[in-house]
C-alpha positions as CSV (number, residue, x, y, z in Angstrom):
1,M,0.0,0.0,0.0
2,R,1.2,3.5,-0.8
3,V,0.7,6.3,1.8
4,L,0.4,9.6,0.0
5,S,1.2,13.0,1.4
6,P,-0.7,16.1,0.4
7,V,2.4,18.2,0.7
8,G,4.0,19.6,-2.4
9,Q,2.9,20.1,-6.0
10,R,2.0,17.4,-8.5
11,P,3.9,17.5,-11.8
12,A,1.9,18.5,-14.9
13,V,0.6,15.5,-16.8
14,E,0.1,15.7,-20.5
15,G,-2.8,14.0,-22.2
16,Q,-6.1,12.8,-20.8
17,Q,-6.2,11.0,-17.4
18,H,-8.6,8.2,-16.9
19,R,-10.0,7.3,-13.5
20,Q,-9.8,3.7,-12.5
21,A,-12.9,2.1,-11.1
22,V,-12.4,1.4,-7.4
23,R,-13.4,-2.1,-6.3
24,V,-13.7,-2.7,-2.6
25,S,-15.4,-6.0,-2.6
26,G,-13.3,-8.3,-0.4
27,E,-10.8,-5.6,0.5
28,V,-10.0,-4.1,3.9
29,I,-11.1,-0.4,4.0
30,G,-9.9,2.0,6.7
31,I,-11.7,5.2,7.6
32,I,-10.1,8.0,9.6
33,D,-12.9,10.3,11.0
34,D,-11.8,13.8,12.0
35,G,-14.4,13.7,14.8
36,L,-16.3,16.7,13.3
37,S,-18.3,14.9,10.7
38,G,-21.5,14.2,12.4
39,A,-23.2,11.2,10.8
40,Y,-21.6,11.4,7.3
41,L,-18.6,9.0,7.8
42,P,-20.5,6.5,10.0
43,H,-23.2,6.4,7.3
44,L,-20.5,6.0,4.6
45,A,-19.0,3.0,6.6
46,A,-22.4,1.4,6.9
47,T,-23.2,2.0,3.2
48,L,-19.8,0.4,2.3
49,Q,-20.5,-2.6,4.4
50,Q,-23.9,-3.1,2.8
51,A,-23.3,-2.2,-0.8
52,A,-19.7,-2.9,-1.5
53,E,-19.1,-5.9,0.7
54,P,-15.6,-5.2,1.8
55,A,-13.9,-7.9,3.8
56,K,-13.6,-5.5,6.7
57,V,-14.0,-1.8,7.6
58,I,-11.6,-0.4,10.2
59,Y,-13.1,2.8,11.6
60,W,-10.9,5.2,13.7
61,T,-12.0,8.6,15.1
62,K,-9.5,11.3,15.9
63,T,-9.8,12.8,19.4
64,N,-8.7,16.2,18.1
65,G,-10.2,17.1,14.7
66,G,-7.6,19.8,14.1
67,A,-4.6,17.5,14.7
68,P,-3.1,14.9,12.4
69,A,-3.8,11.3,13.1
70,P,-1.0,9.7,15.2
71,L,1.8,8.1,13.1
72,S,1.1,4.8,14.8
73,V,-2.5,4.8,13.5
74,I,-1.4,5.8,10.0
75,E,1.2,3.0,10.0
76,Q,-1.4,0.4,11.3
77,L,-3.9,1.3,8.7
78,A,-1.2,1.4,5.9
79,H,-0.2,-2.1,7.0
80,E,-3.8,-3.6,7.5
81,C,-5.8,-1.8,4.8
82,D,-6.1,-2.0,1.0
83,A,-7.5,1.6,0.9
84,V,-8.1,4.3,3.5
85,I,-10.6,7.2,3.4
86,V,-9.6,10.2,5.4
87,G,-12.7,12.3,6.1
88,V,-13.0,16.0,6.8
89,A,-16.7,16.7,6.9
90,L,-18.4,19.6,8.7
């Protein structure tokens, strides 16, 4: 699994980019909730479980929505998950 950082600029890409379809069936999906999202991310997790049938959803809520998730949590999710959703929803 690749862990991407939002820091820095992306190089320009020539030509047309195509989005790949994301398949989560049978995959382990992580969700990091910023703790400010109300019902959005819990609803997303429930919808994923019902509609996409992942093998597992690992849900983690930050105790401080303004601070980054601890490195230990990021490393754990990077090790255990096929994809991770980081949510900021107000």
